[in-house]
Structure formats: structure tokens, C-alpha cells
KOLZAKE-921668 format. One record per residue: residue number from 1; residue in three letters; chain; y, x, z of N, C-alpha, C, O in turn. Coordinates in nm, 4 decimals. Layout:
BEGIN
<resi->NUM, resn->ala, chain->A, npy->Y, npx->X, npz->Z, capy->Y, capx->X, capz->Z, cpy->Y, cpx->X, cpz->Z, opy->Y, opx->X, opz->Z>
...
***
This chain:
BEGIN
<resi->1, resn->met, chain->A, npy->9.8575, npx->8.8787, npz->6.8889, capy->9.9050, capx->8.9533, capz->6.9899, cpy->9.9327, cpx->9.1238, cpz->6.8809, opy->9.8465, opx->9.1979, opz->6.8336>
<resi->2, resn->asp, chain->A, npy->10.0501, npx->9.1322, npz->6.8754, capy->10.0935, capx->9.2838, capz->6.8146, cpy->10.1336, cpx->9.3657, cpz->6.8552, opy->10.2042, opx->9.3189, opz->6.9446>
<resi->3, resn->tyr, chain->A, npy->10.1445, npx->9.4768, npz->6.8578, capy->10.1844, capx->9.6082, capz->6.9403, cpy->10.2650, cpx->9.6573, cpz->6.8355, opy->10.2835, opx->9.6234, opz->6.7186>
<resi->4, resn->ile, chain->A, npy->10.3180, npx->9.7667, npz->6.9262, capy->10.3827, capx->9.8983, capz->6.8601, cpy->10.3615, cpx->10.0279, cpz->6.9230, opy->10.3833, opx->10.0790, opz->7.0328>
<resi->5, resn->gly, chain->A, npy->10.3024, npx->10.0667, npz->6.7928, capy->10.2534, capx->10.2187, capz->6.9086, cpy->10.1908, cpx->10.1617, cpz->7.0018, opy->10.1925, opx->10.0391, opz->6.9908>
<resi->6, resn->asn, chain->A, npy->10.1373, npx->10.1999, npz->7.0875, capy->10.0400, capx->10.1676, capz->7.2220, cpy->10.0872, cpx->10.0566, cpz->7.3445, opy->10.0229, opx->10.0416, opz->7.4484>
<resi->7, resn->arg, chain->A, npy->10.2145, npx->9.9810, npz->7.3102, capy->10.2897, capx->9.8702, capz->7.3778, cpy->10.2476, cpx->9.7846, cpz->7.2921, opy->10.2413, opx->9.7658, opz->7.1706>
<resi->8, resn->ile, chain->A, npy->10.2048, npx->9.7111, npz->7.4484, capy->10.2027, capx->9.5140, capz->7.3339, cpy->10.3632, cpx->9.4868, cpz->7.3098, opy->10.4534, opx->9.4988, opz->7.3928>
<resi->9, resn->asn, chain->A, npy->10.3702, npx->9.4569, npz->7.2075, capy->10.4941, capx->9.3730, capz->7.1586, cpy->10.5062, cpx->9.2279, cpz->7.2084, opy->10.5922, opx->9.1929, opz->7.2891>
<resi->10, resn->asn, chain->A, npy->10.3979, npx->9.1312, npz->7.1453, capy->10.4397, capx->8.9908, capz->7.1588, cpy->10.2759, cpx->8.9346, cpz->7.1499, opy->10.1824, opx->8.9448, opz->7.0705>
<resi->11, resn->val, chain->A, npy->10.2995, npx->8.8764, npz->7.2677, capy->10.1501, capx->8.7390, capz->7.2810, cpy->10.1775, cpx->8.6048, cpz->7.2595, opy->10.2683, opx->8.5464, opz->7.3185>
<resi->12, resn->thr, chain->A, npy->10.0903, npx->8.5427, npz->7.1630, capy->10.0876, capx->8.4269, capz->7.1749, cpy->9.9892, cpx->8.3574, cpz->7.2242, opy->9.8805, opx->8.3928, opz->7.1785>
<resi->13, resn->ala, chain->A, npy->9.9830, npx->8.2373, npz->7.3306, capy->9.8758, capx->8.2739, capz->7.4032, cpy->9.8437, cpx->8.0743, cpz->7.4173, opy->9.9347, opx->8.0167, opz->7.4769>
<resi->14, resn->leu, chain->A, npy->9.7190, npx->7.9759, npz->7.3639, capy->9.7257, capx->7.8878, capz->7.3292, cpy->9.5729, cpx->7.8538, cpz->7.4203, opy->9.4676, opx->7.9156, opz->7.4044>
<resi->15, resn->gly, chain->A, npy->9.5963, npx->7.7379, npz->7.5183, capy->9.5188, capx->7.7092, capz->7.6475, cpy->9.5937, cpx->7.6097, cpz->7.7539, opy->9.7054, opx->7.5600, opz->7.7684>
<resi->16, resn->gln, chain->A, npy->9.5060, npx->7.6099, npz->7.7995, capy->9.5405, capx->7.5046, capz->7.9896, cpy->9.6204, cpx->7.6035, cpz->8.0599, opy->9.6160, opx->7.7169, opz->8.0122>
<resi->17, resn->gly, chain->A, npy->9.7047, npx->7.5824, npz->8.1807, capy->9.7626, capx->7.6442, capz->8.2463, cpy->9.6618, cpx->7.6525, cpz->8.3523, opy->9.5703, opx->7.5706, opz->8.3613>
<resi->18, resn->ser, chain->A, npy->9.6827, npx->7.7796, npz->8.4559, capy->9.5640, capx->7.8647, capz->8.5215, cpy->9.6381, cpx->7.8839, cpz->8.6706, opy->9.7509, opx->7.9255, opz->8.6443>
<resi->19, resn->met, chain->A, npy->9.6284, npx->7.8757, npz->8.7661, capy->9.6954, capx->7.9002, capz->8.8453, cpy->9.8446, cpx->7.8841, cpz->8.8906, opy->9.8957, opx->7.9551, opz->8.9772>
<resi->20, resn->gly, chain->A, npy->9.8823, npx->7.8258, npz->8.8515, capy->10.0747, capx->7.8225, capz->8.7832, cpy->10.1114, cpx->7.9084, cpz->8.6959, opy->10.2164, opx->7.9648, opz->8.7266>
<resi->21, resn->tyr, chain->A, npy->10.0664, npx->7.9399, npz->8.6003, capy->10.1139, capx->8.0284, capz->8.5365, cpy->10.0855, cpx->7.9801, cpz->8.3801, opy->9.9708, opx->7.9482, opz->8.3488>
<resi->22, resn->arg, chain->A, npy->10.1692, npx->7.9767, npz->8.3044, capy->10.1955, capx->7.8877, capz->8.1307, cpy->10.0969, cpx->8.0084, cpz->8.0623, opy->10.1007, opx->8.1314, opz->8.0619>
<resi->23, resn->gln, chain->A, npy->10.0100, npx->7.9091, npz->8.0071, capy->9.9317, capx->7.9654, capz->7.9165, cpy->9.9478, cpx->7.9077, cpz->7.7649, opy->9.8481, opx->7.8971, opz->7.6935>
<resi->24, resn->thr, chain->A, npy->10.0864, npx->7.8684, npz->7.7155, capy->10.0676, capx->7.8479, capz->7.5787, cpy->10.2226, cpx->7.8750, cpz->7.5683, opy->10.3121, opx->7.8518, opz->7.6496>
<resi->25, resn->gly, chain->A, npy->10.2250, npx->7.9135, npz->7.4825, capy->10.3690, capx->7.9523, capz->7.4548, cpy->10.3705, cpx->8.1000, cpz->7.3774, opy->10.2585, opx->8.1489, opz->7.3631>
<resi->26, resn->ser, chain->A, npy->10.4572, npx->8.1598, npz->7.3373, capy->10.4298, capx->8.3004, capz->7.3256, cpy->10.5745, cpx->8.4240, cpz->7.4056, opy->10.6690, opx->8.3765, opz->7.4686>
<resi->27, resn->gly, chain->A, npy->10.5633, npx->8.5250, npz->7.3900, capy->10.6817, capx->8.5964, capz->7.4742, cpy->10.6234, cpx->8.7724, cpz->7.4378, opy->10.5189, opx->8.8271, opz->7.4025>
<resi->28, resn->gly, chain->A, npy->10.7426, npx->8.8056, npz->7.4671, capy->10.7077, capx->8.9889, capz->7.4484, cpy->10.7213, cpx->9.0532, cpz->7.5995, opy->10.7355, opx->8.9915, opz->7.7051>
<resi->29, resn->phe, chain->A, npy->10.7139, npx->9.1749, npz->7.5817, capy->10.7312, capx->9.2478, capz->7.6711, cpy->10.8300, cpx->9.2938, cpz->7.6994, opy->10.9124, opx->9.2808, opz->7.6089>
<resi->30, resn->val, chain->A, npy->10.8736, npx->9.3549, npz->7.8021, capy->11.0105, capx->9.4909, capz->7.8169, cpy->10.9779, cpx->9.6167, cpz->7.8819, opy->10.9901, opx->9.6219, opz->8.0043>
<resi->31, resn->tyr, chain->A, npy->10.9437, npx->9.7046, npz->7.8267, capy->10.9341, capx->9.8361, capz->7.8992, cpy->11.0499, cpx->9.9171, cpz->7.9746, opy->11.1655, opx->9.9176, opz->7.9324>
<resi->32, resn->asp, chain->A, npy->11.0119, npx->9.9809, npz->8.0820, capy->11.1320, capx->10.1118, capz->8.1403, cpy->11.0780, cpx->10.2203, cpz->8.0167, opy->11.0116, opx->10.1967, opz->7.9158>
<resi->33, resn->ala, chain->A, npy->11.1331, npx->10.3435, npz->8.0669, capy->11.1924, capx->10.4222, capz->8.0218, cpy->11.0290, cpx->10.5086, cpz->8.0374, opy->11.0151, opx->10.5883, opz->7.9446>
<resi->34, resn->ala, chain->A, npy->10.9327, npx->10.5067, npz->8.1154, capy->10.8178, capx->10.5749, capz->8.1573, cpy->10.6836, cpx->10.4973, cpz->8.0370, opy->10.5855, opx->10.5422, opz->7.9776>
<resi->35, resn->gly, chain->A, npy->10.7557, npx->10.3514, npz->8.0489, capy->10.5913, capx->10.2875, capz->7.9843, cpy->10.5987, cpx->10.2365, cpz->8.0471, opy->10.4836, opx->10.2612, opz->8.0831>
<resi->36, resn->asn, chain->A, npy->10.6336, npx->10.1620, npz->8.1243, capy->10.5722, capx->10.0557, capz->8.2593, cpy->10.6129, cpx->9.9174, cpz->8.1989, opy->10.7297, opx->9.9339, opz->8.1636>
<resi->37, resn->ile, chain->A, npy->10.5833, npx->9.8158, npz->8.1753, capy->10.5986, capx->9.6648, capz->8.1475, cpy->10.6754, cpx->9.6592, cpz->8.3171, opy->10.6468, opx->9.7092, opz->8.4259>
<resi->38, resn->ile, chain->A, npy->10.7953, npx->9.5608, npz->8.2603, capy->10.9299, capx->9.5707, capz->8.4091, cpy->10.9156, cpx->9.4168, cpz->8.3477, opy->10.9575, opx->9.3465, opz->8.4397>
<resi->39, resn->tyr, chain->A, npy->10.8835, npx->9.3439, npz->8.2561, capy->10.9208, capx->9.1679, capz->8.2391, cpy->10.7926, cpx->9.1780, cpz->8.1493, opy->10.7335, opx->9.2717, opz->8.0956>
<resi->40, resn->asp, chain->A, npy->10.7747, npx->9.0440, npz->8.1555, capy->10.6059, capx->8.9738, capz->8.0685, cpy->10.6813, cpx->8.8367, cpz->8.0251, opy->10.6460, opx->8.7383, opz->8.0902>
<resi->41, resn->ala, chain->A, npy->10.7663, npx->8.8180, npz->7.9389, capy->10.8201, capx->8.6900, capz->7.8953, cpy->10.7515, cpx->8.5779, cpz->7.8536, opy->10.8046, opx->8.4672, opz->7.8440>
<resi->42, resn->leu, chain->A, npy->10.6480, npx->8.5989, npz->7.8311, capy->10.5574, capx->8.4826, capz->7.8663, cpy->10.5198, cpx->8.4431, cpz->7.9463, opy->10.5082, opx->8.3224, opz->7.9253>
<resi->43, resn->arg, chain->A, npy->10.4624, npx->8.4867, npz->8.1121, capy->10.4390, capx->8.4467, capz->8.2199, cpy->10.6075, cpx->8.4281, cpz->8.3037, opy->10.6539, opx->8.3586, opz->8.3941>
<resi->44, resn->gly, chain->A, npy->10.6460, npx->8.5113, npz->8.2313, capy->10.8287, capx->8.5038, capz->8.3478, cpy->10.7529, cpx->8.6180, cpz->8.4206, opy->10.7063, opx->8.5557, opz->8.5160>
<resi->45, resn->val, chain->A, npy->10.7209, npx->8.7174, npz->8.4318, capy->10.7294, capx->8.8032, capz->8.5720, cpy->10.7669, cpx->8.9314, cpz->8.5675, opy->10.7120, opx->9.0243, opz->8.5083>
<resi->46, resn->lys, chain->A, npy->10.8928, npx->8.9314, npz->8.6531, capy->10.9629, capx->9.0758, capz->8.6844, cpy->10.8462, cpx->9.2091, cpz->8.7595, opy->10.7661, opx->9.1702, opz->8.8445>
<resi->47, resn->val, chain->A, npy->10.8474, npx->9.3353, npz->8.7260, capy->10.7760, capx->9.4272, capz->8.7523, cpy->10.8692, cpx->9.5118, cpz->8.8060, opy->10.9577, opx->9.5289, opz->8.7221>
<resi->48, resn->thr, chain->A, npy->10.8961, npx->9.5880, npz->8.9323, capy->10.9773, capx->9.6510, capz->8.9439, cpy->10.8965, cpx->9.7957, cpz->9.0111, opy->10.7959, opx->9.7850, opz->9.0814>
<resi->49, resn->tyr, chain->A, npy->10.9630, npx->9.9362, npz->8.9741, capy->10.8254, capx->10.0667, capz->8.9881, cpy->10.9173, cpx->10.2029, cpz->9.1181, opy->11.0360, opx->10.2317, opz->9.1333>
<resi->50, resn->asn, chain->A, npy->10.8140, npx->10.2434, npz->9.1730, capy->10.8839, capx->10.3229, capz->9.2742, cpy->10.8660, cpx->10.4903, cpz->9.1695, opy->10.7912, opx->10.5180, opz->9.0758>
<resi->51, resn->ala, chain->A, npy->10.9740, npx->10.5722, npz->9.2425, capy->10.9891, capx->10.6938, capz->9.2024, cpy->10.8174, cpx->10.7597, cpz->9.1666, opy->10.8187, opx->10.8453, opz->9.0781>
<resi->52, resn->leu, chain->A, npy->10.7182, npx->10.7371, npz->9.2084, capy->10.5725, capx->10.7146, capz->9.1609, cpy->10.5450, cpx->10.6746, cpz->9.0221, opy->10.4688, opx->10.7344, opz->8.9462>
<resi->53, resn->ser, chain->A, npy->10.6050, npx->10.5813, npz->8.9979, capy->10.6045, capx->10.5002, capz->8.8581, cpy->10.4635, cpx->10.3659, cpz->8.9261, opy->10.4171, opx->10.2672, opz->8.8690>
<resi->54, resn->leu, chain->A, npy->10.4435, npx->10.4051, npz->9.0208, capy->10.3192, capx->10.2333, capz->9.0833, cpy->10.4326, cpx->10.1163, cpz->9.0849, opy->10.5523, opx->10.1397, opz->9.0678>
<resi->55, resn->pro, chain->A, npy->10.3881, npx->10.0115, npz->9.1034, capy->10.4328, capx->9.8675, capz->9.1025, cpy->10.5135, cpx->9.8594, cpz->9.2630, opy->10.4335, opx->9.8829, opz->9.3535>
<resi->56, resn->arg, chain->A, npy->10.6039, npx->9.8411, npz->9.2931, capy->10.6734, capx->9.8093, capz->9.3999, cpy->10.6806, cpx->9.6887, cpz->9.4462, opy->10.6456, opx->9.6506, opz->9.5579>
<resi->57, resn->leu, chain->A, npy->10.7383, npx->9.6107, npz->9.3377, capy->10.7698, capx->9.4484, capz->9.3873, cpy->10.7095, cpx->9.3499, cpz->9.2747, opy->10.7120, opx->9.4017, opz->9.1630>
<resi->58, resn->ile, chain->A, npy->10.6864, npx->9.2937, npz->9.2765, capy->10.6718, capx->9.1719, capz->9.1281, cpy->10.6947, cpx->9.0324, cpz->9.1770, opy->10.6731, opx->8.9716, opz->9.2818>
<resi->59, resn->glu, chain->A, npy->10.7409, npx->9.0085, npz->9.0737, capy->10.8139, capx->8.8503, capz->9.1056, cpy->10.7976, cpx->8.7718, cpz->8.9844, opy->10.8346, opx->8.8051, opz->8.8718>
<resi->60, resn->ala, chain->A, npy->10.7351, npx->8.6576, npz->9.0203, capy->10.6888, capx->8.5492, capz->8.9613, cpy->10.8198, cpx->8.4181, cpz->8.9473, opy->10.9189, opx->8.3886, opz->9.0140>
<resi->61, resn->ala, chain->A, npy->10.7616, npx->8.3706, npz->8.8360, capy->10.8997, capx->8.3160, capz->8.7799, cpy->10.8751, cpx->8.1645, cpz->8.8894, opy->10.9518, opx->8.0755, opz->8.8526>
<resi->62, resn->asp, chain->A, npy->10.8013, npx->8.1290, npz->8.9907, capy->10.7605, capx->8.0734, capz->9.0236, cpy->10.8547, cpx->8.1049, cpz->9.1664, opy->10.8656, opx->8.0085, opz->9.2422>
<resi->63, resn->gly, chain->A, npy->10.8923, npx->8.1755, npz->9.1889, capy->10.9270, capx->8.2461, capz->9.3070, cpy->10.8378, cpx->8.3170, cpz->9.4028, opy->10.8941, opx->8.3648, opz->9.5013>
<resi->64, resn->thr, chain->A, npy->10.7125, npx->8.3322, npz->9.3923, capy->10.6289, capx->8.4011, capz->9.4447, cpy->10.6668, cpx->8.5652, cpz->9.4533, opy->10.7321, opx->8.6148, opz->9.3615>
<resi->65, resn->glu, chain->A, npy->10.6273, npx->8.6391, npz->9.5562, capy->10.6574, capx->8.8159, capz->9.4919, cpy->10.5292, cpx->8.8564, cpz->9.5946, opy->10.4547, opx->8.7950, opz->9.6710>
<resi->66, resn->ile, chain->A, npy->10.5502, npx->9.0145, npz->9.5454, capy->10.4501, capx->9.1091, capz->9.5966, cpy->10.4711, cpx->9.1719, cpz->9.6476, opy->10.4250, opx->9.2537, opz->9.5679>
<resi->67, resn->thr, chain->A, npy->10.5170, npx->9.2518, npz->9.7508, capy->10.5486, capx->9.4197, capz->9.7401, cpy->10.4490, cpx->9.4661, cpz->9.8322, opy->10.3757, opx->9.4273, opz->9.9232>
<resi->68, resn->ile, chain->A, npy->10.4917, npx->9.6022, npz->9.7428, capy->10.3659, capx->9.6881, capz->9.7493, cpy->10.4206, cpx->9.8098, cpz->9.7899, opy->10.5233, opx->9.8561, opz->9.7403>
<resi->69, resn->val, chain->A, npy->10.3327, npx->9.8824, npz->9.9095, capy->10.4302, capx->9.9203, capz->9.9816, cpy->10.2775, cpx->10.1062, cpz->9.9708, opy->10.1597, opx->10.1192, opz->10.0043>
<resi->70, resn->tyr, chain->A, npy->10.3661, npx->10.1861, npz->9.9168, capy->10.2433, capx->10.3694, capz->9.9469, cpy->10.2663, cpx->10.4285, cpz->9.9777, opy->10.3800, opx->10.4098, opz->10.0212>
<resi->71, resn->asp, chain->A, npy->10.2100, npx->10.5833, npz->10.0070, capy->10.2801, capx->10.6851, capz->10.0599, cpy->10.2904, cpx->10.7914, cpz->9.9847, opy->10.2432, opx->10.7746, opz->9.8722>
<resi->72, resn->ala, chain->A, npy->10.3423, npx->10.9125, npz->10.0087, capy->10.3809, capx->10.9837, capz->9.9415, cpy->10.3000, cpx->11.0326, cpz->9.8445, opy->10.3601, opx->11.0796, opz->9.7479>
<resi->73, resn->thr, chain->A, npy->10.1561, npx->11.0364, npz->9.8406, capy->10.0714, capx->11.0547, capz->9.7486, cpy->10.0372, cpx->10.9316, cpz->9.6793, opy->9.9595, opx->10.9573, opz->9.5874>
<resi->74, resn->gly, chain->A, npy->10.0599, npx->10.8300, npz->9.6861, capy->10.0618, capx->10.6853, capz->9.5678, cpy->9.8942, cpx->10.6114, cpz->9.5827, opy->9.8169, opx->10.5528, opz->9.5068>
<resi->75, resn->asn, chain->A, npy->9.8957, npx->10.6684, npz->9.7729, capy->9.7339, capx->10.5671, capz->9.8236, cpy->9.8643, cpx->10.4357, cpz->9.8512, opy->9.9848, opx->10.4609, opz->9.8556>
<resi->76, resn->lys, chain->A, npy->9.7807, npx->10.2459, npz->9.8730, capy->9.8262, capx->10.1919, capz->9.8302, cpy->9.7900, cpx->10.2226, cpz->10.0484, opy->9.6962, opx->10.2793, opz->10.1044>
<resi->77, resn->leu, chain->A, npy->9.9291, npx->10.1451, npz->10.1130, capy->9.9185, capx->10.1468, capz->10.2358, cpy->9.9217, cpx->9.9722, cpz->10.2639, opy->9.8444, opx->9.9162, opz->10.3417>
<resi->78, resn->ser, chain->A, npy->10.0167, npx->9.9096, npz->10.1915, capy->10.0115, capx->9.7397, capz->10.2288, cpy->10.0669, cpx->9.6737, cpz->10.1089, opy->10.1633, opx->9.7245, opz->10.0515>
<resi->79, resn->glu, chain->A, npy->10.0162, npx->9.5702, npz->10.0690, capy->10.0450, capx->9.4753, capz->10.0122, cpy->10.0824, cpx->9.3447, cpz->10.0984, opy->10.0284, opx->9.3095, opz->10.2033>
<resi->80, resn->thr, chain->A, npy->10.1391, npx->9.3103, npz->10.0613, capy->10.2547, capx->9.1636, capz->10.0988, cpy->10.2776, cpx->9.0488, cpz->10.0119, opy->10.3696, opx->9.0609, opz->9.9310>
<resi->81, resn->ile, chain->A, npy->10.1990, npx->8.9187, npz->10.0132, capy->10.2316, capx->8.8292, capz->9.8888, cpy->10.2706, cpx->8.7038, cpz->9.9761, opy->10.2028, opx->8.6328, opz->10.0503>
<resi->82, resn->thr, chain->A, npy->10.4251, npx->8.7011, npz->9.9357, capy->10.4818, capx->8.6242, capz->9.9665, cpy->10.5228, cpx->8.4450, cpz->9.8072, opy->10.6123, opx->8.4166, opz->9.7276>
<resi->83, resn->pro, chain->A, npy->10.4049, npx->8.3928, npz->9.8458, capy->10.3840, capx->8.2574, capz->9.7620, cpy->10.5501, cpx->8.1687, cpz->9.7724, opy->10.6252, opx->8.1765, opz->9.8696>
<resi->84, resn->tyr, chain->A, npy->10.5741, npx->8.0965, npz->9.6594, capy->10.7423, capx->8.0444, capz->9.6965, cpy->10.7582, cpx->7.9094, cpz->9.8262, opy->10.8560, opx->7.8655, opz->9.8867>
<resi->85, resn->asn, chain->A, npy->10.6048, npx->7.8738, npz->9.8293, capy->10.5732, capx->7.7726, capz->9.8700, cpy->10.4761, cpx->7.7228, cpz->10.0035, opy->10.4229, opx->7.6164, opz->10.0347>
<resi->86, resn->gly, chain->A, npy->10.4842, npx->7.8741, npz->10.0706, capy->10.4018, capx->7.9085, capz->10.1788, cpy->10.4265, cpx->8.0138, cpz->10.3011, opy->10.5373, opx->8.0655, opz->10.3150>
<resi->87, resn->pro, chain->A, npy->10.3316, npx->8.0394, npz->10.3778, capy->10.3407, capx->8.2071, capz->10.4502, cpy->10.3414, cpx->8.3042, cpz->10.3869, opy->10.3344, opx->8.2692, opz->10.2691>
<resi->88, resn->ala, chain->A, npy->10.3442, npx->8.3706, npz->10.3917, capy->10.3088, capx->8.5302, capz->10.3336, cpy->10.1481, cpx->8.5872, cpz->10.4010, opy->10.0984, opx->8.5667, opz->10.5117>
<resi->89, resn->thr, chain->A, npy->10.1052, npx->8.6522, npz->10.3017, capy->9.9891, capx->8.7114, capz->10.3540, cpy->9.9824, cpx->8.8294, cpz->10.3369, opy->9.9761, opx->8.8814, opz->10.2255>
<resi->90, resn->glu, chain->A, npy->9.9828, npx->8.9027, npz->10.4668, capy->9.9892, capx->9.0597, capz->10.4632, cpy->9.8619, cpx->9.1307, cpz->10.4765, opy->9.7863, opx->9.0992, opz->10.5684>
<resi->91, resn->arg, chain->A, npy->9.8254, npx->9.2387, npz->10.3805, capy->9.7239, capx->9.2969, capz->10.3981, cpy->9.7579, cpx->9.5064, cpz->10.4116, opy->9.8608, opx->9.5704, opz->10.3901>
<resi->92, resn->lys, chain->A, npy->9.6609, npx->9.5379, npz->10.4419, capy->9.6563, capx->9.6434, capz->10.4892, cpy->9.5450, cpx->9.7413, cpz->10.4724, opy->9.4310, opx->9.6986, opz->10.4904>
<resi->93, resn->tyr, chain->A, npy->9.5643, npx->9.8851, npz->10.4357, capy->9.4694, capx->9.9786, capz->10.3940, cpy->9.5196, cpx->10.1028, cpz->10.5173, opy->9.6256, opx->10.1571, opz->10.5484>
<resi->94, resn->tyr, chain->A, npy->9.3532, npx->10.1100, npz->10.5698, capy->9.3819, capx->10.2279, capz->10.6298, cpy->9.2411, cpx->10.2998, cpz->10.6336, opy->9.1604, opx->10.3010, opz->10.7265>
<resi->95, resn->ser, chain->A, npy->9.2307, npx->10.3664, npz->10.4944, capy->9.1096, capx->10.4611, capz->10.4653, cpy->8.9863, cpx->10.4116, cpz->10.4326, opy->8.8775, opx->10.4663, opz->10.4510>
<resi->96, resn->gly, chain->A, npy->9.0157, npx->10.2740, npz->10.3687, capy->8.8747, capx->10.2115, capz->10.3412, cpy->8.8481, cpx->10.0627, cpz->10.4220, opy->8.7596, opx->9.9803, opz->10.3989>
<resi->97, resn->leu, chain->A, npy->8.9594, npx->10.0580, npz->10.5276, capy->8.9282, capx->9.9184, capz->10.5872, cpy->9.0839, cpx->9.8972, cpz->10.5611, opy->9.1923, opx->9.9543, opz->10.5729>
<resi->98, resn->glu, chain->A, npy->9.0171, npx->9.7618, npz->10.5120, capy->9.0914, capx->9.6428, capz->10.4612, cpy->9.1068, cpx->9.5400, cpz->10.5970, opy->9.0051, opx->9.5078, opz->10.6584>
<resi->99, resn->val, chain->A, npy->9.2671, npx->9.4814, npz->10.6474, capy->9.3409, capx->9.4118, capz->10.7431, cpy->9.4161, cpx->9.3203, cpz->10.6752, opy->9.5089, opx->9.3521, opz->10.6009>
<resi->100, resn->val, chain->A, npy->9.3599, npx->9.1412, npz->10.7095, capy->9.4505, capx->9.0802, capz->10.6280, cpy->9.5255, cpx->9.0617, cpz->10.7483, opy->9.4850, opx->9.1196, opz->10.8490>
<resi->101, resn->asp, chain->A, npy->9.6283, npx->8.9904, npz->10.7546, capy->9.6950, capx->8.9515, capz->10.8513, cpy->9.6392, cpx->8.9526, cpz->10.9931, opy->9.6351, opx->8.8593, opz->11.0734>
<resi->102, resn->gly, chain->A, npy->9.5999, npx->9.0704, npz->11.0058, capy->9.5914, capx->9.1299, capz->11.1174, cpy->9.4566, cpx->9.1707, cpz->11.1647, opy->9.4338, opx->9.2612, opz->11.2450>
<resi->103, resn->ala, chain->A, npy->9.3471, npx->9.0739, npz->11.0904, capy->9.2456, capx->9.0890, capz->11.1247, cpy->9.1150, cpx->9.1460, cpz->10.9953, opy->9.1029, opx->9.1099, opz->10.8782>
<resi->104, resn->phe, chain->A, npy->9.0468, npx->9.2290, npz->11.0624, capy->8.9506, capx->9.2743, capz->10.9703, cpy->8.8886, cpx->9.2068, cpz->10.8715, opy->8.8302, opx->9.1034, opz->10.9039>
<resi->105, resn->phe, chain->A, npy->8.8870, npx->9.2549, npz->10.7114, capy->8.8506, capx->9.1808, capz->10.6363, cpy->8.7475, cpx->9.2386, cpz->10.5314, opy->8.6819, opx->9.1625, opz->10.4604>
<resi->106, resn->gln, chain->A, npy->8.7353, npx->9.3800, npz->10.5239, capy->8.5761, capx->9.4633, capz->10.4429, cpy->8.6050, cpx->9.6409, cpz->10.4521, opy->8.6972, opx->9.7183, opz->10.4265>
<resi->107, resn->leu, chain->A, npy->8.5443, npx->9.6438, npz->10.4749, capy->8.5602, capx->9.8281, capz->10.4792, cpy->8.5140, cpx->9.8470, cpz->10.3175, opy->8.4325, opx->9.7724, opz->10.2632>
<resi->108, resn->gln, chain->A, npy->8.5589, npx->9.9229, npz->10.2728, capy->8.5154, capx->10.0002, capz->10.1079, cpy->8.4388, cpx->10.1678, cpz->10.1886, opy->8.4713, opx->10.2312, opz->10.2890>
<resi->109, resn->his, chain->A, npy->8.3391, npx->10.1865, npz->10.0940, capy->8.2952, capx->10.2600, capz->10.1374, cpy->8.2451, cpx->10.3030, cpz->9.9709, opy->8.2653, opx->10.2325, opz->9.8720>
<resi->110, resn->ser, chain->A, npy->8.1862, npx->10.4168, npz->9.9723, capy->8.0805, capx->10.4696, capz->9.8557, cpy->7.9859, cpx->10.4250, cpz->9.7441, opy->7.9636, opx->10.4659, opz->9.6301>
<resi->111, resn->gln, chain->A, npy->7.9325, npx->10.3127, npz->9.8298, capy->7.8019, capx->10.2157, capz->9.7913, cpy->7.8615, cpx->10.0884, cpz->9.7447, opy->7.8015, opx->9.9856, opz->9.7130>
<resi->112, resn->gly, chain->A, npy->8.0105, npx->10.1151, npz->9.7457, capy->8.1258, capx->9.9748, capz->9.6931, cpy->8.1053, cpx->9.8818, cpz->9.7927, opy->8.0378, opx->9.9165, opz->9.8896>
<resi->113, resn->asp, chain->A, npy->8.1586, npx->9.7504, npz->9.7865, capy->8.2450, capx->9.6853, capz->9.8651, cpy->8.1319, cpx->9.5921, cpz->9.9702, opy->8.1761, opx->9.5180, opz->10.0580>
***
């Protein structure tokens, strides 16, 4: 791994593939003016950010997409994962309550999950 300032410039990974991502090879990163990674060449992942510099859309090389919605102050409201080969999963967040595909999933509180 090499850096230019505080940014990762290039990564060389050796190992077996995991979860559909290429774990061998090398690749660099492309950054936007705010310093956010917008492209990971090793994994073929593109990231689009909103006006608050929070990730809005993550696109994987295999066609999987993750769409994230925030309120005006940056609190995450929802996340939709759409795999290239299956149905989408939607997570919604309500003040610590997490709902997945319309069903209660977990309640976060000050003592942990």
C-alpha cells in the first residue's frame, strides 16, 4: 500500500476472493475535491456523495447497488441494497429503531445493540 499525503494511492492485495470481491491484484483510488474516495480500482467500486459528503450511492463491479438516504443534518434514514441477482433489501432507521423489509430488526440504545 502506498500513500500520497494522507490518501491511499495504490493497494496490492494477495489472497483468495471473498464475497464476490477480487482479493488479488493491484489498483489505485480516485478522490473528489473533498477528499472522498469516488473509485476503488482494485474492487471496481464507485461511490457518489451528497452535498454533506456522505455516501449516497455505492456501485459494485458486479452490478450491486447500495442507495443511502439521509435527513438534512446527516442522520441516516434508509439504506437499500439491490444485488445484481436478487431482491432488494431495505433498512429504515427511526431514532435507534432499525426496520428491515418492514419488520423490526433491532433497537439501538446507550448500552449497545
